[in-house]
C-alpha positions as CSV (number, residue, x, y, z in Angstrom):
1,M,36.5,137.8,150.5
2,I,34.6,135.0,152.2
3,L,31.0,134.8,153.5
4,L,30.9,132.8,156.7
5,I,27.8,131.1,158.1
6,G,28.3,129.9,161.7
7,D,26.2,127.5,163.7
8,I,22.7,127.4,162.3
9,H,20.7,125.2,164.6
10,G,17.5,125.9,162.6
11,R,18.1,129.7,162.4
12,N,17.5,131.5,159.1
13,F,20.1,134.2,159.4
14,W,21.8,132.7,156.3
15,K,19.0,133.6,153.9
16,K,19.6,137.3,153.3
17,P,23.4,137.1,152.6
18,I,23.0,133.9,150.5
19,Q,20.3,135.6,148.4
20,D,22.5,138.6,148.0
21,V,25.2,136.4,146.6
22,I,22.7,134.8,144.2
23,D,21.4,138.2,143.1
24,G,24.9,139.5,142.5
25,K,24.6,142.1,145.3
26,L,27.4,140.4,147.3
27,D,30.6,139.4,145.5
28,V,32.5,136.7,147.5
29,E,35.0,134.0,146.4
30,R,33.6,131.4,148.7
31,I,30.8,130.6,151.2
32,I,31.8,128.5,154.1
33,F,29.3,126.8,156.5
34,I,30.8,126.0,159.8
35,G,28.3,123.2,160.7
36,D,25.6,122.4,163.3
37,Y,22.5,122.6,161.1
38,F,20.1,120.8,163.4
39,D,19.3,120.4,167.1
40,P,17.8,123.8,167.8
41,Y,17.6,125.5,171.2
42,P,14.1,125.2,172.6
43,S,14.5,128.6,174.2
44,E,14.6,130.2,170.8
45,G,11.3,128.8,169.8
46,I,12.6,126.8,166.9
47,T,11.3,123.3,166.6
48,E,13.0,120.2,165.3
49,T,10.7,120.2,162.3
50,D,11.6,123.9,161.7
51,A,15.3,123.0,161.7
52,I,14.7,120.2,159.2
53,K,12.7,122.4,156.9
54,N,15.3,125.2,157.2
55,F,18.2,122.9,156.2
56,L,16.3,121.5,153.2
57,D,15.6,125.1,152.2
58,L,19.3,125.9,152.6
59,Y,20.3,122.8,150.5
60,D,17.9,123.7,147.7
61,T,18.8,127.3,147.7
62,V,22.5,126.7,147.4
63,T,22.6,123.7,145.1
64,K,20.1,125.1,142.6
65,N,21.5,128.6,142.4
66,L,25.3,128.4,143.0
67,S,28.1,126.5,141.4
68,S,29.6,123.8,143.7
69,H,33.0,125.5,143.8
70,M,31.4,128.5,145.6
71,Y,30.6,126.7,148.8
72,R,32.1,124.5,151.5
73,F,29.9,122.6,153.9
74,L,31.6,121.5,157.1
75,V,30.1,119.3,159.8
76,G,29.8,120.0,163.5
77,N,29.3,117.7,166.5
78,H,25.5,118.2,166.2
79,D,25.7,116.8,162.7
80,F,28.3,114.0,163.0
81,H,26.4,112.4,165.9
82,Y,23.6,111.6,163.4
83,I,26.1,110.5,160.7
84,S,28.3,108.2,162.8
85,D,26.8,105.9,165.4
86,Y,30.3,105.4,166.8
87,F,30.8,109.1,167.3
88,Y,27.4,109.3,169.0
89,D,28.4,106.6,171.4
90,I,31.6,108.3,172.4
91,A,30.8,112.0,172.0
92,G,27.1,112.5,171.3
93,S,25.8,116.0,172.0
94,T,22.8,117.3,173.9
95,R,19.4,118.0,172.1
96,Y,19.9,114.9,169.9
97,S,16.5,114.2,168.4
98,K,15.4,110.7,169.0
99,E,12.0,111.6,167.5
100,Y,13.5,112.7,164.2
101,E,16.8,110.9,164.1
102,N,15.9,108.7,161.2
103,T,14.7,111.7,159.2
104,I,17.9,113.6,159.9
105,K,20.1,110.5,159.3
106,G,18.3,110.1,155.9
107,I,18.9,113.7,155.0
108,F,22.6,113.4,155.7
109,K,22.8,110.2,153.8
110,D,21.3,112.0,150.8
111,V,23.3,115.2,150.9
112,M,26.8,114.3,152.3
113,K,28.2,113.4,148.9
114,P,26.5,116.1,146.7
115,L,27.7,118.7,149.2
116,D,31.1,117.1,149.6
117,M,30.9,117.6,153.3
118,R,34.3,117.9,155.2
119,F,35.6,118.1,158.7
120,A,37.8,121.1,157.9
121,C,39.0,123.2,155.0
122,R,41.7,125.8,154.3
123,E,41.7,128.7,152.0
124,E,44.3,131.3,150.9
125,V,43.0,134.7,151.9
126,G,45.0,137.7,150.9
127,G,48.1,135.5,150.5
128,E,47.7,133.9,154.0
129,T,46.5,130.4,154.9
130,V,43.3,130.3,157.0
131,Y,41.9,127.1,158.6
132,F,38.2,126.6,158.9
133,S,36.5,124.0,161.1
134,H,33.5,123.7,163.4
135,A,35.2,124.1,166.8
136,G,38.8,125.0,165.9
137,I,42.0,122.9,165.8
138,S,44.0,123.2,169.0
139,Y,47.7,122.7,169.0
140,S,47.5,119.8,171.4
141,W,44.9,118.0,169.3
142,Y,46.9,118.7,166.2
143,K,50.0,117.2,167.8
144,E,48.0,114.1,168.8
145,L,46.5,113.7,165.3
146,K,50.0,113.9,163.8
147,S,51.3,111.3,166.2
148,K,48.7,108.8,165.0
149,Y,49.7,109.1,161.4
150,D,52.8,109.1,159.3
151,K,54.7,112.3,158.6
152,D,52.5,114.9,156.8
153,E,49.6,112.4,156.8
154,W,47.7,114.6,159.2
155,D,46.4,116.3,156.0
156,I,43.7,113.7,156.4
157,L,41.8,116.3,158.4
158,F,41.3,118.4,155.2
159,T,41.1,115.6,152.6
160,T,38.8,113.1,154.3
161,K,35.2,113.2,153.2
162,V,32.5,112.9,155.9
163,S,30.7,110.3,153.9
164,D,33.8,108.1,154.1
165,K,33.7,108.0,157.9
166,A,29.9,107.5,158.3
167,D,30.2,103.8,159.3
168,K,33.8,103.7,160.4
169,R,35.1,102.8,163.9
170,D,38.7,103.9,163.5
171,K,41.3,106.1,165.1
172,F,40.3,109.1,163.1
173,V,36.7,109.0,164.4
174,R,38.0,108.3,167.9
175,L,40.1,111.4,167.7
176,L,37.1,113.4,166.5
177,G,35.3,112.2,169.7
178,H,37.8,113.9,172.0
179,I,36.2,116.3,174.5
180,G,38.3,118.4,176.7
181,E,37.7,119.2,180.4
182,M,36.3,122.6,179.6
183,R,33.4,120.8,177.9
184,G,33.0,118.2,180.6
185,G,35.2,115.6,178.9
186,Y,38.3,113.7,180.0
187,D,40.7,114.4,177.1
188,K,43.5,116.9,177.2
189,T,41.7,119.0,174.6
190,G,38.7,118.8,172.4
191,S,38.7,117.9,168.7
192,C,37.9,120.1,165.8
193,L,34.3,119.2,166.5
194,W,34.4,119.7,170.3
195,C,37.1,122.3,171.2
196,D,36.1,125.2,173.4
197,I,37.1,128.8,172.6
198,R,38.8,129.0,176.0
199,E,41.4,126.4,174.8
200,F,42.7,128.9,172.2
201,Y,43.6,132.0,174.1
202,D,47.1,130.7,175.1
203,D,47.4,128.2,172.2
204,K,50.3,127.9,169.7
205,R,49.8,128.6,166.1
206,I,49.7,125.5,163.8
207,G,52.2,125.3,160.9
208,D,51.4,127.7,158.1
209,C,48.0,128.7,159.6
210,K,47.8,132.5,159.9
211,M,44.2,132.5,161.3
212,Q,41.5,130.0,162.3
213,I,37.8,130.5,161.9
214,F,35.4,128.4,163.9
215,G,32.1,128.3,165.8
216,H,30.8,125.8,168.4
217,T,31.1,128.1,171.4
218,N,28.2,130.6,171.5
219,V,29.6,134.0,171.9
220,G,26.5,136.1,171.9
221,E,25.5,138.6,169.2
222,A,28.9,139.4,167.8
223,P,31.9,137.3,166.8
224,V,35.0,137.1,169.1
225,V,38.2,138.0,167.3
226,Y,41.5,137.5,169.1
227,K,45.0,137.6,167.6
228,D,45.0,134.6,165.3
229,F,41.4,133.2,165.6
230,A,37.8,134.2,165.4
231,C,34.8,132.5,166.8
232,I,31.6,133.1,164.8
233,D,28.9,131.2,166.7
234,C,26.9,134.5,167.0
235,S,23.7,133.9,165.1
236,T,24.7,136.2,162.3
237,A,26.6,135.8,159.0
238,C,30.1,137.3,158.9
239,I,32.5,138.5,156.2
240,L,36.2,137.7,156.2
241,M,38.1,140.4,154.2
242,D,41.3,139.8,152.2
243,D,43.3,141.6,155.0
244,L,41.8,139.0,157.5
245,S,39.6,141.6,159.2
246,L,36.2,140.3,160.1
247,F,32.8,142.0,160.0
248,T,29.3,140.9,160.7
249,Y,27.2,140.9,157.5
250,D,25.2,144.0,158.7
251,E,28.5,145.8,159.5
252,Y,29.8,145.0,156.1
253,C,26.6,146.3,154.4
254,E,27.0,149.6,156.2
255,L,30.7,149.9,155.5
256,D,32.0,152.7,153.3
257,K,33.9,150.4,150.9
258,D,35.9,153.1,149.2
259,E,37.0,154.6,152.5
260,Y,37.9,151.1,153.8
261,K,39.9,150.4,150.6
262,E,41.7,153.7,150.9
263,I,42.7,153.1,154.5
264,N,44.1,149.7,153.8
265,N,46.0,151.0,150.8
266,N,47.8,153.6,152.9
């Protein structure tokens, strides 16, 4: 079972489920953060300083109370445009904070390595392979990534550390800067930092991937689950069960666990 924390943007919906893990009330194998920690929406009444304090609180809470094998921190477009000046030049996002850019850049410089931040990760869940990234890995972008590297070297997407690309101007960062037409770009499809949920409804499955989990596209107050993907940019934590069913955290808390287990065993 995996605890999923979608796009944060200064919101504090992570606090209750993370504290429940710390207190032993929630038993999960992993906690995966999908990225986009800063650049809050003004309409939600969250300021840039609120978002900075929120992330520092998150960092302290996780690193001081949980073993590092318990969590995975991924980056989103709203993170990487502070980390990489090249990415900002080719694919910078809205709400970039000019006022606090040096503060946020400094924070990422300090935490990228301790958190072992990545662009994507994969986990075995109930015997199936699940891919996690900020915006999803489309089949078209996956094929383009593979075409730029030697056979099987596309694994770079999962093995590359964000800190290793902070000051690089290479083909990998250029690929991360791809923005599809649905997001106002000129590329065939968006990257794992920029893909839109609409690019997945008729998409092909990638290799051994049974399911993809991503955020980036705001889908309201509940996650969108469709065939072999789920979008969790919904301002609430989610739980991925071993049978690949997905619940919001509140739904999981109200779930009759014994009845659910019995149904799935039959």
